[in-house]
C-alpha positions in Angstrom: 140.3 52.6 29.5 138.3 50.5 31.9 138.4 53.3 34.5 137.6 56.0 31.9 134.2 54.5 31.0 132.7 54.7 34.5 134.0 58.2 35.0 132.5 59.3 31.7 129.2 57.6 32.5 129.1 59.2 35.9 129.8 62.6 34.4 127.0 62.3 31.9 124.6 61.3 34.6 125.5 64.4 36.7 125.1 66.7 33.7 121.7 65.3 32.7 120.4 65.5 36.3 121.5 69.0 36.8 119.1 71.9 37.5 117.8 73.3 34.3 116.0 76.4 35.8 113.1 76.7 38.1 109.9 75.4 36.6 106.6 76.7 38.0 104.0 74.1 38.7 100.3 74.9 38.2 99.3 72.2 40.7 97.6 72.8 44.0 98.6 75.9 45.9 96.9 77.3 49.0 97.3 80.9 48.0 96.4 80.6 44.3 93.9 83.2 43.2 90.5 82.2 41.8 90.0 83.4 38.2 86.3 84.0 38.0 83.4 82.8 40.0 81.1 80.4 38.2 78.0 82.3 39.3 79.3 85.5 37.7 79.8 83.6 34.5 76.4 82.1 34.7 74.7 85.4 35.2 76.3 86.7 32.0 75.0 83.8 30.0 71.4 83.5 31.2 69.4 86.7 31.2 67.5 88.0 34.2 63.9 88.4 33.3 61.5 89.2 36.1 58.5 89.6 33.7 58.7 86.0 32.5 56.1 84.0 34.4 57.0 80.6 32.9 54.7 78.0 31.4 52.4 76.1 33.8 49.4 76.5 36.1 50.7 79.5 38.1 49.9 82.8 36.4 50.0 85.0 39.5 51.4 84.5 43.0 52.5 87.0 45.6 54.3 86.1 48.8 53.1 87.7 52.1 55.5 90.4 53.5 56.5 88.1 56.3 58.0 84.6 55.8 55.6 81.9 56.8 57.9 79.8 59.0 55.6 76.7 59.0 55.5 76.7 55.1 59.3 77.4 55.0 60.0 74.4 57.4 57.8 72.1 55.3 59.6 73.5 52.2 63.0 72.8 53.7 62.1 69.2 54.3 60.9 68.8 50.7 64.0 70.7 49.4 66.3 68.4 51.4 64.7 65.3 50.1 64.2 66.2 46.5 66.4 69.0 45.5 69.8 68.7 47.2 71.1 66.0 44.8 71.4 68.8 42.2 71.2 72.1 44.0 73.0 73.9 46.8 72.1 77.3 48.2 75.3 79.1 47.4 77.2 77.0 45.0 76.4 75.7 41.5 76.4 71.9 41.1 74.5 70.0 38.5 71.9 72.8 38.7 72.3 76.5 39.7 72.7 77.9 43.1 69.3 78.9 44.6 70.3 81.6 47.0 68.8 84.9 45.7 66.7 83.1 43.0 64.0 85.8 43.4 66.5 88.5 42.3 66.8 86.7 39.0 63.4 85.0 38.4 59.8 85.8 39.1 57.9 83.8 41.8 55.6 82.4 39.1 58.5 81.3 37.0 60.0 79.4 40.0 56.7 77.8 40.9 56.0 76.8 37.3 59.4 75.2 37.0 58.8 73.2 40.2 55.4 72.1 38.9 56.0 71.7 35.2 59.8 71.2 34.5 59.5 69.2 31.2 57.3 71.7 29.4 59.3 74.6 30.8 62.5 73.1 29.4 60.9 72.7 26.0 59.1 76.0 25.7 60.5 78.7 28.1 63.5 80.6 26.7 65.2 81.1 30.2 64.7 77.4 31.0 66.2 76.5 27.6 69.2 78.7 28.3 69.8 77.2 31.7 69.5 73.7 30.2 72.2 74.6 27.7 74.4 76.2 30.4 74.2 73.2 32.6 75.2 70.7 29.9 71.7 69.5 29.2 71.2 68.3 32.7 67.4 68.0 32.8 65.5 68.9 36.0 63.4 65.9 36.8 59.8 66.2 37.7 59.5 65.8 41.4 55.7 65.4 41.2 55.1 68.2 43.7 51.6 69.3 44.4 50.9 73.1 44.1 51.0 73.4 47.9 54.3 71.6 48.1 55.8 73.8 45.4 54.6 76.9 47.3 56.3 75.5 50.5 59.6 75.0 48.6 59.3 78.5 47.1 58.7 79.9 50.6 61.8 78.1 51.9 63.9 79.5 49.0 63.1 83.0 50.3 65.0 82.1 53.5 68.3 81.2 51.7 
């Protein structure tokens, strides 16, 4: 009887540790396919409205046909110091990706958001939709002058 107990215990352990079929893990895989890009989802939720000028001091603004490299360089410096905490060019973070912004928003809308973010978030329908989409992450007022906002806007053309 004393030899039967260890044999029985060993048999039970072997049965319980046996292979019960291959279980597929959804952990990290190098070749796993991406389901849907977050930018594609974002574009479906927030409308593209090129006629919306936003709310603020800019009612009309037209870029020159050529990019002003001096303004763009100054804008890049401002962008790197005040915008990169929340925005990247090609990837959404706390805020939306900014590459191709002028395909989705008017120049005036972008400038008014840079100059007047709080009022835009309260009054503008697109800004409200973006606020909702980005989990109520409020764009802080960077206290840009109109010239600085135009420099950042010029830089955004280069992305």
